[in-house]
Structures are given as structure tokens and as C-alpha cells.
N, C-alpha and C positions, 0 to 999 in steps of 0.2 A: 366266908370271907366275904363272898359278894354282897351280902346283906348290908353291911356298910357302906357299898357304893349307891345303895338307893336312899330316896328323900321321902320314902313311905316306909311305914313300920306296923305291925300288929298292933292294932286298936285306934289307928289313926281315922277319923272322920272326915269323908269326902263327899262333896256334892255329886249328884249324879250326872249333872253336866260337865261337870269336870274329869269324870273318871277316865275317859278313854284318853283325853289329852295327858292325865299324869301317869298312865300306865305306858303311852308312847314314849314319853321324856325319859322314864327309867329303862325303857328297852334300849334308846340310844345310849344312855349312861354305859349300860353293860357292852354293848356293842363297840364303844370307842374307848375299852381297855383293851382292844386289838388282840384279845385272847380267843375270840371264838369268829368263825365264819358267818354264823348265822346266830341271830336273838330272837326268839317269839315269846307270845305269850298268850294264855287264855285265861278266862274268869269265868266264874259262877256267882250268882246271886241269890240266896234265898233268906227270906225274912229281914230285909235289910243288911246282911252281913254278907260280905264279899270275899270270895277266895280265889286268889291269884297264883297261877303257875307261870314261871318264866322256863322256858326250855332254851338250851344252847347247844350248838354244835361245836365242838372244841376245834382248834387247830392244832398243827403238829408242833410241838415245841421244841425239840432238840432237831436241829438240822445244821451241816455245814454248808456255807453260802462261797461257791468260788467266787475268787477277786479277779476280774478283768477290767481294770480301770486304765483311762487314760491320763496321762500325767499333767494336763492342761486343764484350765479352769472350766471348759467345758468342752462338747464333741466338736463343734464349729472352731473353737482355737485349735485343737488338736488336728482337725482335717486340713486347716491352713497350712500346715507343717507336712503332714502325713508320715512322720517318723514313728516308725514300728519300734524303734528302741525306746520312745516315750510311752511306755506300756507298764503298768503294774499288775503282778499277779500274786496269788497266795490263797490262803482261805479265811473265811471267818466264821468262826464257831461261835453259836448262838443256843444259850439254854434259857427259853422263856417259861414264865411260871416255874420257876425252880421251888420245889418243896412245896407246890401247890399254894403258894403265898404270892404269885404275880412277881415275885423276884427275878432279877435277869442277871445273868452271867456272859459276858462277851469276850472273846480271846481271839484277835486277830495279827496273823502272821502273814506279811506282806514283803514280797520280794520285786526287784524290777528296777526300775527306773527311780523309783522313792522306796524306801524300805521303811516299813513301820513294824512295831511291836507293840501290842495294846493289850491292856487288859482292865475290865471295869466290872464292877459288880454293883447292882442296884436293889435296895431294899425298900419297898413302899410304906412298911409299917413298922415301927420299932417302939411304938407306945400302945398302951393297952386302950386307948382312945380312938387307934388306928388314924390318927391324924398326922404324925410325924413320920417322915421316911429319910432315908440318906443314901449315898451313894459313895462309892471310890473309885478311882481310875489311875493308872499309871501308862506311860507311852514313852516310847524311844523313837524318833523319827529322823531319817538321814536321806539327804537327796543328792543325787548327781550334777543338780542344777539349782542356780538360784537367780532371782528377777533381781539385779542389782539396780536397775534404775528404769524409769518409765519417759520415754521420749514419743511425742506425738500421739499419746497415749496408747501406746504400744510396749508391753513388757520386754525388757533387755536382758535376755538371759547369759549367765557365765556357765559354762560346762566345764567340769574338770574330770579328765578322763582317769586319773589314778587319785583315790581318796574321794572325798566329799567336800564340797564348799560350804555347807551348812549342817548342823546338827543339834538336835533340840530333844532334852527329856521335859518330861512333863508329870507333876504329881496334882491330883485335885481331888477334892472331898466336898460335898454338899449335904445341905439339911433341907428337905421341903416338908412345908406345912400344906396338908391336902385338906380344903375343905371338902372336896369332891373330885372327880375325875375332871370336873370342867374349871374348878376355881383353885388355884396353887399361888403359894409364895414361897421363895427360894432363897438360901444363903449360900455362897459357893467361894471357897477360898481355893486358888491356884498358883502352884510355885512353877515357875519355868526357868530352865537354865539352856542357855543356846550359844553357839559357836559358831563362827564363820571364818572362812579362811583369809589370810592376809591378802590374797589377790582382791577380794570383794570390796576391802577398804580402799585400796588402791584405785578401783575403778570407780567407787563412789564414796568420798571420805564422809557423806553425811549419811551413810547407810544407819549407823549408830549416832548418838549424840557426842560420844566421845571417842577419842582414837584408840579404841580397844576393840580386841576381836571375840569378846565373849561380854555376855552380861546375863545377871539373875534379877527375876522380880517377881513378887506377888500381887496377884489381882484379886481384890474382894469384891464381889458382884452380888446384887440384891436384885431379885427379879419378882414380878407379880404377872400372873397370866389368869385371863378369864376366857374361857373357850366355849363359847356357846353355840358353835358350829352343828349341824346335823350329823355331819360327818368328819371326823379329823383327816381323811385320808382325801376326799374330793368333796369339799363342802358346796352347797347350794343354797342353803338357807341359815339364818342367825348371825352370829357375830363374833369377832375375835378380838381381844385387846392384849397388849404386852407391853410392859414397861421394864427397862432396866437403868439400873445407877450401878456403876462400877469406878473403882479406885486402883489404880496401878501404882505400886512403890517399887521403886529400882533399888538394888541392895548393893551392889558394886560400883556406885556413883555414875554408872554408865546410863543415864538417862534421868529427866526431870519427872516429877509425879505427872500421872494423866488422869483426868477426870472425864468419864463418859456418860454421856445420858443418852438412852435411845428409846423410842417409843413407836408403838404400831396398832392402827386400828383399820378393820375391815368390817363392812355391813355386806352380808348375802341376802338376797331378796327372790321371792317367786313373784314373778310378774302374772302370769296367766298359762295355761295350759302346759306346755314343756319348755316355757321360757323362763330363764333366770338372769338376774343383774347383780354383779357384785362392784363395790366402791371402796376404795380405803387410801391411806397414806401411812408414810412411816419417815422418821425423822433422827437425826443424830446429830448431837454437838458434843465436841472433845474440846478440852480445855487443858494448856499445858503451857509451861514457861520456854520450852523448848521441844521442837518434834523431829523426829527421826523418821528417815525413808522408810524404815521397816515398820511403823506403826501409821504410816499414810493411808489409810484404806478406807474408801467410800462406797463408790458404785463400780460394779463388774465382777464381784465375787459373789457373796450370799444375796446382794440385793442388786438390782439393774434395772436399767430402763431397756425393755426389749426393742432390738435394733442395734444394739451397741455390744452385741455379745464378744465380738473381737476387741474390743477396746476396753480399757481400763480406766477410772476418773479418779484419782486419788485426792485426798483433801481432809480437812478438819470437821466441816460439817455437811450434812446434806439432806435436801427433802426429797420425797419421792411420792409419786401419784400412780395410781392405776384404777382403771375401770373396766368391764367387759360385759358383754350380753352373750348369754350361753344358750345354745338348744339343743335339747336331748335329742338324739337320733336314735339311739338303740340302746335296751337296757333288757337284759336277761339275768334272771336272779342265780342261773346257774346251769352251763352245758353239763350235762351227767356224761362222764367218761366210763363207760361201762367195762372196759379191760382194766381199770384200777379198782381194786375191791376196798380201800381204805376210804372211809367218808371224808377224811381230812385231805384228801387230794382228788377225788373223783368227782367233785362239783367246782365247775369254774366259772364264777360270775364276769360278765361281759357288760361294758357301759361305754357307749360312744357319744362324745359331745361336740358340736361345732362350736366355735367361739370367735366373736370379733370383740377388739380391744383396743385401747389407746393407752399409753405409759407417758408420764412426763416426769422430769427431775431435775435438780439443781445443785451442784457440788458448789461449796466456797474453799478454794484452797489459797491460802496465802503464804505457804511455805514453798510448793516444787511446782507451781502452775507454769512456770518458764518451758517453753518448748512443748505444752500439753494444751491445745486450744479447746479442748472440752470442758475443763474445769472454768468455773466462774462464767457458765454458759447456759441459757436454756437448753435442756435436752427432751426430745419428742419422738416417740415410734406409735406407729399405726398398724394393725395387721388382723390377720385371721389365721385359724388353725382348727386342726383337730386334735382332741383329746382321750384317749384310751384308757380306761380303768378296769383293772382285773385283779387276779390272784394275789394273795399276799399283800394287799396295799400298794399294787404296783400302778403307777401313772406314766403314761407315756405322751408328751407332746410333740406333735410337729407342726411348726408355724411359718408363716411367711410374713415378714415385716418391714416396712420402710420408715427408716428414720428422717429427722429434720433437714439432714444433708443430703436426702433424696436418694442414700443408698438402701438398695433393697436386699434381703437374702432369706433363704429358707434354714431355719434353725430347729435343732432338736434338742429335747430336754426329758430327763425322768423324774421330774416333781411338780407339784402344783405350784401355779404362777405366783399366788399370793397368799 
């Protein structure tokens, strides 16, 4: 199956000057499947014929991951409250490389402040040409709290002691056309049914667009991804492009159709020595005849200007710019743990980077901007931090940021910034 991931095949003709670059490119393709801890290659050349051997150290594919999550958007938002009731716990069962075909099965059993029950199944190849894949998922979500309004760019929560103020059921299926691990297109259809308590509508009559406690909708989404980064976990060189066009249709009259356009592009450059630079932008445009508060999402969730981790900025459209200078401080291919016998666990890679950065963004909100001064205003942040990259794609960021309002803060995160 791995041969289909390569862009070279037996019988191909290559220039000698291009051989090493081509073999390294394909090594990265295999590594970015996230099936292996290490991927290496050797080759021999005799009478103009090249024989190539790729070697891999497999990961452990079946493992339970304990869930201990904070019920807020990020660690600092939780730390502001320090409420230990706002904690989720449970187990996430993952089976990667199912049947040896890079299929993936996930089961999430979560209790605590937010209850989740999820099942997903992904098949990367369903056609003989190994270009078409599909996935299926079902999820049930219930929470003890709901953010019913945003004032001063802070979420206001309603907590219901008995019962839940919001519950959501989701069914989703998607088709993926894979040119390679780096270039993919996808078509996804999602059905959502959600219901809120009557108290939520009393607190905010604009939470939905009609005076109903429930709504059902279909979301059709077309996406294109070109991921040419050297690493999908912590990229230092290459580029990333993503574009999404989505249409939401409400089935019970509780909402007007929504068209969403979203795009993202980032360039990563090696400057010299151990120095790297990245620059990129992201933008969203959302169009509808009528907007509900529940759909008024812009910055502060998946996308944000660093320095505003404690705030959310709702809106219909936004633009985001990020740049950063990275210096590699330490990199070790693997610390060997002699007391662990399994090669899937006894070698822990470690890399540490220093990073300085600037972020900027702007949100256009023509519906719910009253009482939220960060909407329709230029946002900016500047800061520095340390990034740790280690075992099984784990990224840990510790950063100090000062925003345009001259408010500084120390923020923690567990994913790559852009």
C-alpha cells in the first residue's frame, strides 16, 4: 500500500543531480502519514540502475488515551475561573492503521462538564486507483453550560444544575480525493440536530433566528488542501494552502441559508543555520439574510490573534495575519529509554524552539457588535515563547504576548500556532 504514496515507481528515469532530493521528498511523504516514528532510506547504483530501500519504525497503532480536558476554549480561559467542576474526563480509544490499510477507528467516551459520545471510521482508499477515500461519523454532545451571549468580548454562560441547556446530535460523511498525502480534495455532508433550554431564549432571543428551542440543518462543504510542509506536526519549510466553500441549509425554518468562504495560506522558509521564518494569512466571509448568535463565530476559537486568548470576537467576516521567527535550540532524534523493551515506545524524540512573533487581525461584525469593542477594530499582538515537540506528534507552547491594548499575559497551548 505504501508504494501508492510515492511519486516514483520502478522503471522511472531520474537525473543523478535530482536523485537525493527526490528520495528525500518521498521519505517525507511516508513520514507525514503519521504511521511511523522514523523513515529512512538507502540506495545502491550499479550500471545506471538504482535500487532504493525505505526503512520504517512503526508506531503503536492501538491505544487508549485518557481524557482530562478543560471545558473552556483554552487553558488560560479556564485558569481565569479555576473551577474544577469545569473538567471533562473519559477515554478516547483509537485504532490506527486498521487492517494494515491506514484506516482509522475512533471511539470517544467522555463524562464530566461536557458529555460526548463519538464514533468515527475513516477509510483512505475505497477505489482500485487508491485515489478515493471516505469516512463516517456520529456524535452526541451535551453540556451543563452554554454561552448565550458575548459582552465586552467575554462569553456569558448559563449553567443548568439539573438537565442540560444544550444537546446536539451530529451525523457526518465525507468523500476524499487523494492525489497524494500532500494534495487532497474533499466533499462532506453533515446533519446536525440541536436543542437548547427555554431559559437560553429568554436570556438571548437572538440565540437562534426564530423563537424555537431546536433546529436541524444540513451543511455541505467542499475543501481543497495542498500541504507541502516538511512536517505536518511542526513545519519549518514548505507551504500550506486550504480553501473551503460551505453551504448550510436549515430544515425546520429556524434559520436562513448561510454561505461560508474560508481560505488559508502559509509559507515557511529556512533563512540560514538554525533560523526559520513563517508568514501567512487566513480569511473568512459569511453571507446570510439573517444571522443567529449561535453562528456568529470569528476569532477566539480555532483561529485567534495571540494576546486575546481570554476574549472572543464574533462576526461574519475576518482577516488574520501571522508571522514568526524561529530558532532551533535543541533537537535529538530520540532519547533511548533502556527500561522499555518495545521500539515503538523506547525512543522519545525531543526538539525545542525559540520563537518571536507578531499577529494581527480584523473582524467585521454588523449584527452583534454592540457592547463588544474589539469587533470592527484592528487587533494586534507581539510576543515570544518556547515550543517543545516530542512523542507522538505532541506540541507544547509557552508564550508571553502583549496585545494592542497593552495587556500582557503568559499563555499555554498544545498545538502549532499556524
